[in-house]
N, CA, C and O atoms as CSV, one atom per row, in Angstrom:
chain,resi,resn,atom,element,x,y,z
A,1,MET,N,N,0.850,-1.182,0.011
A,1,MET,CA,C,-0.004,-0.004,-0.008
A,1,MET,C,C,0.890,1.232,-0.003
A,1,MET,O,O,1.823,1.339,0.793
A,2,GLU,N,N,0.596,2.132,-0.876
A,2,GLU,CA,C,1.367,3.364,-1.008
A,2,GLU,C,C,0.523,4.536,-0.544
A,2,GLU,O,O,-0.687,4.571,-0.765
A,3,GLU,N,N,1.169,5.490,0.099
A,3,GLU,CA,C,0.501,6.717,0.516
A,3,GLU,C,C,1.289,7.892,-0.048
A,3,GLU,O,O,2.503,7.985,0.133
A,4,ILE,N,N,0.580,8.791,-0.738
A,4,ILE,CA,C,1.249,9.994,-1.232
A,4,ILE,C,C,0.429,11.226,-0.813
A,4,ILE,O,O,-0.798,11.185,-0.717
A,5,LYS,N,N,1.151,12.301,-0.573
A,5,LYS,CA,C,0.558,13.590,-0.303
A,5,LYS,C,C,0.765,14.413,-1.561
A,5,LYS,O,O,1.868,14.448,-2.106
A,6,MET,N,N,-0.282,15.073,-2.024
A,6,MET,CA,C,-0.143,15.798,-3.269
A,6,MET,C,C,-1.035,17.021,-3.339
A,6,MET,O,O,-2.098,17.094,-2.724
A,7,GLU,N,N,-0.556,17.973,-4.112
A,7,GLU,CA,C,-1.351,19.165,-4.383
A,7,GLU,C,C,-1.779,19.083,-5.853
A,7,GLU,O,O,-0.992,18.747,-6.738
A,8,LEU,N,N,-3.036,19.396,-6.070
A,8,LEU,CA,C,-3.566,19.469,-7.445
A,8,LEU,C,C,-3.892,20.911,-7.751
A,8,LEU,O,O,-4.438,21.621,-6.906
A,9,PHE,N,N,-3.567,21.348,-8.944
A,9,PHE,CA,C,-3.958,22.639,-9.448
A,9,PHE,C,C,-4.797,22.397,-10.693
A,9,PHE,O,O,-4.286,21.988,-11.736
A,10,ILE,N,N,-6.088,22.656,-10.565
A,10,ILE,CA,C,-7.068,22.319,-11.588
A,10,ILE,C,C,-7.433,23.557,-12.381
A,10,ILE,O,O,-7.909,24.531,-11.798
A,11,PRO,N,N,-7.227,23.559,-13.693
A,11,PRO,CA,C,-7.556,24.737,-14.501
A,11,PRO,C,C,-9.049,25.005,-14.571
A,11,PRO,O,O,-9.859,24.087,-14.439
A,12,GLY,N,N,-9.408,26.248,-14.774
A,12,GLY,CA,C,-10.814,26.651,-14.821
A,12,GLY,C,C,-11.664,25.947,-15.841
A,12,GLY,O,O,-12.862,25.757,-15.628
A,13,GLU,N,N,-11.055,25.549,-16.971
A,13,GLU,CA,C,-11.859,24.853,-17.994
A,13,GLU,C,C,-12.344,23.496,-17.572
A,13,GLU,O,O,-13.204,22.911,-18.231
A,14,LEU,N,N,-11.800,22.972,-16.464
A,14,LEU,CA,C,-12.273,21.669,-15.948
A,14,LEU,C,C,-13.219,21.824,-14.761
A,14,LEU,O,O,-13.542,20.834,-14.105
A,15,LYS,N,N,-13.669,23.046,-14.473
A,15,LYS,CA,C,-14.452,23.276,-13.266
A,15,LYS,C,C,-15.782,22.519,-13.238
A,15,LYS,O,O,-16.335,22.294,-12.162
A,16,GLU,N,N,-16.300,22.126,-14.392
A,16,GLU,CA,C,-17.573,21.397,-14.430
A,16,GLU,C,C,-17.375,19.881,-14.381
A,16,GLU,O,O,-18.351,19.134,-14.325
A,17,GLU,N,N,-16.137,19.427,-14.400
A,17,GLU,CA,C,-15.860,17.993,-14.382
A,17,GLU,C,C,-15.676,17.484,-12.952
A,17,GLU,O,O,-15.062,18.172,-12.136
A,18,PRO,N,N,-16.193,16.296,-12.631
A,18,PRO,CA,C,-16.070,15.744,-11.287
A,18,PRO,C,C,-14.724,15.025,-11.060
A,18,PRO,O,O,-14.690,13.812,-10.850
A,19,ILE,N,N,-13.653,15.764,-11.104
A,19,ILE,CA,C,-12.303,15.192,-11.073
A,19,ILE,C,C,-12.061,14.340,-9.829
A,19,ILE,O,O,-11.618,13.198,-9.953
A,20,ILE,N,N,-12.332,14.850,-8.668
A,20,ILE,CA,C,-12.065,14.094,-7.422
A,20,ILE,C,C,-12.962,12.883,-7.333
A,20,ILE,O,O,-12.518,11.806,-6.935
A,21,CYS,N,N,-14.220,13.046,-7.699
A,21,CYS,CA,C,-15.166,11.912,-7.731
A,21,CYS,C,C,-14.661,10.823,-8.700
A,21,CYS,O,O,-14.692,9.636,-8.375
A,22,ASP,N,N,-14.204,11.233,-9.872
A,22,ASP,CA,C,-13.690,10.254,-10.856
A,22,ASP,C,C,-12.443,9.536,-10.324
A,22,ASP,O,O,-12.243,8.355,-10.607
A,23,MET,N,N,-11.612,10.238,-9.558
A,23,MET,CA,C,-10.422,9.603,-9.003
A,23,MET,C,C,-10.815,8.455,-8.088
A,23,MET,O,O,-10.211,7.383,-8.134
A,24,ILE,N,N,-11.826,8.678,-7.257
A,24,ILE,CA,C,-12.259,7.647,-6.293
A,24,ILE,C,C,-13.018,6.536,-7.014
A,24,ILE,O,O,-12.821,5.357,-6.722
A,25,ARG,N,N,-13.870,6.904,-7.940
A,25,ARG,CA,C,-14.728,5.931,-8.619
A,25,ARG,C,C,-13.938,5.013,-9.559
A,25,ARG,O,O,-14.219,3.818,-9.647
A,26,ASN,N,N,-12.957,5.576,-10.255
A,26,ASN,CA,C,-12.249,4.835,-11.304
A,26,ASN,C,C,-10.994,4.101,-10.863
A,26,ASN,O,O,-10.469,3.263,-11.597
A,27,TYR,N,N,-10.511,4.414,-9.663
A,27,TYR,CA,C,-9.271,3.798,-9.176
A,27,TYR,C,C,-9.496,3.288,-7.763
A,27,TYR,O,O,-10.236,3.886,-6.981
A,28,ASP,N,N,-8.849,2.176,-7.449
A,28,ASP,CA,C,-9.002,1.547,-6.149
A,28,ASP,C,C,-8.100,2.254,-5.151
A,28,ASP,O,O,-7.047,1.743,-4.770
A,29,ILE,N,N,-8.536,3.448,-4.733
A,29,ILE,CA,C,-7.777,4.278,-3.800
A,29,ILE,C,C,-8.689,4.772,-2.703
A,29,ILE,O,O,-9.911,4.758,-2.846
A,30,SER,N,N,-8.092,5.212,-1.602
A,30,SER,CA,C,-8.836,5.964,-0.596
A,30,SER,C,C,-8.170,7.329,-0.541
A,30,SER,O,O,-6.989,7.475,-0.854
A,31,MET,N,N,-8.952,8.325,-0.138
A,31,MET,CA,C,-8.462,9.681,-0.213
A,31,MET,C,C,-8.940,10.497,0.988
A,31,MET,O,O,-10.071,10.353,1.453
A,32,LYS,N,N,-8.057,11.344,1.465
A,32,LYS,CA,C,-8.425,12.333,2.487
A,32,LYS,C,C,-8.158,13.703,1.875
A,32,LYS,O,O,-7.050,13.996,1.426
A,33,ILE,N,N,-9.200,14.536,1.866
A,33,ILE,CA,C,-9.039,15.914,1.404
A,33,ILE,C,C,-8.620,16.739,2.606
A,33,ILE,O,O,-9.419,16.958,3.517
A,34,VAL,N,N,-7.395,17.192,2.620
A,34,VAL,CA,C,-6.853,17.961,3.739
A,34,VAL,C,C,-7.329,19.411,3.657
A,34,VAL,O,O,-7.745,20.013,4.647
A,35,GLU,N,N,-7.253,19.936,2.460
A,35,GLU,CA,C,-7.649,21.346,2.257
A,35,GLU,C,C,-7.940,21.508,0.754
A,35,GLU,O,O,-7.316,20.858,-0.085
A,36,ALA,N,N,-8.899,22.387,0.437
A,36,ALA,CA,C,-9.215,22.643,-0.960
A,36,ALA,C,C,-9.866,23.994,-1.116
A,36,ALA,O,O,-10.500,24.512,-0.197
A,37,SER,N,N,-9.696,24.556,-2.296
A,37,SER,CA,C,-10.318,25.847,-2.613
A,37,SER,C,C,-10.620,25.862,-4.109
A,37,SER,O,O,-9.761,25.541,-4.930
A,38,PHE,N,N,-11.847,26.238,-4.450
A,38,PHE,CA,C,-12.247,26.267,-5.858
A,38,PHE,C,C,-12.973,27.556,-6.142
A,38,PHE,O,O,-13.738,28.042,-5.309
A,39,SER,N,N,-12.741,28.110,-7.303
A,39,SER,CA,C,-13.410,29.326,-7.751
A,39,SER,C,C,-13.803,29.138,-9.212
A,39,SER,O,O,-13.634,28.050,-9.760
A,40,THR,N,N,-14.311,30.157,-9.831
A,40,THR,CA,C,-14.653,30.059,-11.250
A,40,THR,C,C,-13.415,30.057,-12.118
A,40,THR,O,O,-13.467,29.656,-13.281
A,41,GLU,N,N,-12.301,30.503,-11.561
A,41,GLU,CA,C,-11.039,30.587,-12.320
A,41,GLU,C,C,-10.223,29.286,-12.294
A,41,GLU,O,O,-9.657,28.877,-13.308
A,42,SER,N,N,-10.175,28.653,-11.135
A,42,SER,CA,C,-9.344,27.465,-11.005
A,42,SER,C,C,-9.676,26.756,-9.696
A,42,SER,O,O,-10.516,27.204,-8.916
A,43,GLY,N,N,-8.990,25.640,-9.483
A,43,GLY,CA,C,-9.174,24.904,-8.228
A,43,GLY,C,C,-7.838,24.434,-7.689
A,43,GLY,O,O,-6.870,24.288,-8.434
A,44,TRP,N,N,-7.797,24.202,-6.413
A,44,TRP,CA,C,-6.594,23.716,-5.751
A,44,TRP,C,C,-7.022,22.765,-4.659
A,44,TRP,O,O,-8.002,23.025,-3.961
A,45,ALA,N,N,-6.303,21.663,-4.496
A,45,ALA,CA,C,-6.622,20.699,-3.435
A,45,ALA,C,C,-5.350,20.060,-2.914
A,45,ALA,O,O,-4.440,19.750,-3.684
A,46,TYR,N,N,-5.289,19.864,-1.602
A,46,TYR,CA,C,-4.197,19.139,-0.964
A,46,TYR,C,C,-4.804,17.817,-0.494
A,46,TYR,O,O,-5.716,17.814,0.334
A,47,LEU,N,N,-4.305,16.698,-1.017
A,47,LEU,CA,C,-4.881,15.379,-0.750
A,47,LEU,C,C,-3.843,14.416,-0.220
A,47,LEU,O,O,-2.645,14.547,-0.475
A,48,VAL,N,N,-4.336,13.446,0.525
A,48,VAL,CA,C,-3.549,12.275,0.912
A,48,VAL,C,C,-4.249,11.089,0.267
A,48,VAL,O,O,-5.423,10.833,0.532
A,49,VAL,N,N,-3.525,10.369,-0.578
A,49,VAL,CA,C,-4.090,9.260,-1.342
A,49,VAL,C,C,-3.377,7.975,-0.966
A,49,VAL,O,O,-2.151,7.935,-0.866
A,50,ARG,N,N,-4.161,6.923,-0.760
A,50,ARG,CA,C,-3.618,5.586,-0.434
A,50,ARG,C,C,-4.141,4.569,-1.444
A,50,ARG,O,O,-5.299,4.609,-1.860
A,51,GLY,N,N,-3.267,3.678,-1.813
A,51,GLY,CA,C,-3.677,2.584,-2.724
A,51,GLY,C,C,-2.463,1.800,-3.188
A,51,GLY,O,O,-1.322,2.144,-2.881
A,52,ASP,N,N,-2.732,0.739,-3.935
A,52,ASP,CA,C,-1.643,-0.019,-4.516
A,52,ASP,C,C,-0.855,0.874,-5.485
A,52,ASP,O,O,-1.416,1.765,-6.122
A,53,LYS,N,N,0.427,0.621,-5.580
A,53,LYS,CA,C,1.287,1.486,-6.396
A,53,LYS,C,C,0.785,1.616,-7.809
A,53,LYS,O,O,0.795,2.724,-8.345
A,54,ALA,N,N,0.336,0.528,-8.459
A,54,ALA,CA,C,-0.121,0.576,-9.807
A,54,ALA,C,C,-1.377,1.452,-9.946
A,54,ALA,O,O,-1.515,2.193,-10.918
A,55,GLU,N,N,-2.281,1.361,-8.975
A,55,GLU,CA,C,-3.505,2.184,-9.012
A,55,GLU,C,C,-3.160,3.660,-8.843
A,55,GLU,O,O,-3.718,4.518,-9.528
A,56,VAL,N,N,-2.257,3.944,-7.947
A,56,VAL,CA,C,-1.841,5.351,-7.720
A,56,VAL,C,C,-1.192,5.891,-8.987
A,56,VAL,O,O,-1.481,7.016,-9.394
A,57,GLU,N,N,-0.320,5.108,-9.615
A,57,GLU,CA,C,0.344,5.555,-10.851
A,57,GLU,C,C,-0.666,5.785,-11.966
A,57,GLU,O,O,-0.564,6.764,-12.706
A,58,ASP,N,N,-1.652,4.876,-12.091
A,58,ASP,CA,C,-2.712,5.075,-13.108
A,58,ASP,C,C,-3.507,6.325,-12.851
A,58,ASP,O,O,-3.845,7.044,-13.791
A,59,MET,N,N,-3.822,6.609,-11.573
A,59,MET,CA,C,-4.563,7.793,-11.206
A,59,MET,C,C,-3.752,9.060,-11.556
A,59,MET,O,O,-4.306,10.034,-12.067
A,60,LEU,N,N,-2.447,9.034,-11.278
A,60,LEU,CA,C,-1.598,10.190,-11.601
A,60,LEU,C,C,-1.552,10.424,-13.111
A,60,LEU,O,O,-1.559,11.566,-13.570
A,61,THR,N,N,-1.504,9.340,-13.874
A,61,THR,CA,C,-1.523,9.454,-15.337
A,61,THR,C,C,-2.827,10.088,-15.802
A,61,THR,O,O,-2.814,10.954,-16.677
A,62,PHE,N,N,-3.956,9.668,-15.229
A,62,PHE,CA,C,-5.243,10.240,-15.548
A,62,PHE,C,C,-5.239,11.752,-15.307
A,62,PHE,O,O,-5.702,12.514,-16.155
A,63,LEU,N,N,-4.724,12.185,-14.169
A,63,LEU,CA,C,-4.681,13.602,-13.840
A,63,LEU,C,C,-3.815,14.401,-14.804
A,63,LEU,O,O,-4.183,15.487,-15.251
A,64,ARG,N,N,-2.675,13.839,-15.105
A,64,ARG,CA,C,-1.743,14.545,-16.006
A,64,ARG,C,C,-2.305,14.619,-17.434
A,64,ARG,O,O,-2.117,15.617,-18.129
A,65,GLU,N,N,-2.984,13.574,-17.853
A,65,GLU,CA,C,-3.628,13.609,-19.164
A,65,GLU,C,C,-4.723,14.658,-19.249
A,65,GLU,O,O,-5.031,15.144,-20.338
A,66,LYS,N,N,-5.310,15.012,-18.121
A,66,LYS,CA,C,-6.313,16.064,-18.066
A,66,LYS,C,C,-5.648,17.449,-17.931
A,66,LYS,O,O,-6.353,18.452,-17.822
A,67,HIS,N,N,-4.338,17.518,-17.935
A,67,HIS,CA,C,-3.567,18.746,-17.789
A,67,HIS,C,C,-3.771,19.389,-16.419
A,67,HIS,O,O,-3.820,20.611,-16.286
A,68,ILE,N,N,-3.887,18.533,-15.408
A,68,ILE,CA,C,-3.949,18.981,-14.029
A,68,ILE,C,C,-2.527,18.895,-13.484
A,68,ILE,O,O,-1.881,17.850,-13.563
A,69,GLN,N,N,-2.059,19.991,-12.938
A,69,GLN,CA,C,-0.711,20.025,-12.359
A,69,GLN,C,C,-0.753,19.238,-11.030
A,69,GLN,O,O,-1.594,19.483,-10.165
A,70,VAL,N,N,0.172,18.301,-10.908
A,70,VAL,CA,C,0.266,17.454,-9.720
A,70,VAL,C,C,1.636,17.680,-9.072
A,70,VAL,O,O,2.662,17.447,-9.710
A,71,ASP,N,N,1.664,18.123,-7.833
A,71,ASP,CA,C,2.906,18.263,-7.078
A,71,ASP,C,C,2.869,17.258,-5.928
A,71,ASP,O,O,2.012,17.332,-5.047
A,72,ILE,N,N,3.808,16.322,-5.954
A,72,ILE,CA,C,3.902,15.330,-4.878
A,72,ILE,C,C,4.692,15.951,-3.747
A,72,ILE,O,O,5.756,16.530,-3.967
A,73,ARG,N,N,4.164,15.828,-2.516
A,73,ARG,CA,C,4.791,16.381,-1.281
A,73,ARG,C,C,5.289,15.246,-0.432
A,73,ARG,O,O,4.783,14.125,-0.500
A,74,GLN,N,N,6.277,15.543,0.362
A,74,GLN,CA,C,6.824,14.562,1.326
A,74,GLN,C,C,6.303,14.783,2.696
A,74,GLN,O,O,6.661,14.050,3.618
């Protein structure tokens, strides 16, 4: 089981998409939302994600393909 802490920066053009819901629904992960802020311009979220390494990697690929900036924190 892998745990990563990460910040997401979501561009405004994705504001109507259920990004966080899709992350939980499409990948076998658990998630804690530590802090988040969303506006009409953009969104930001600090998350702690747990799951098998392959699932976490697939989820990160999904986010990057959506052009969501992902910063992994220690």
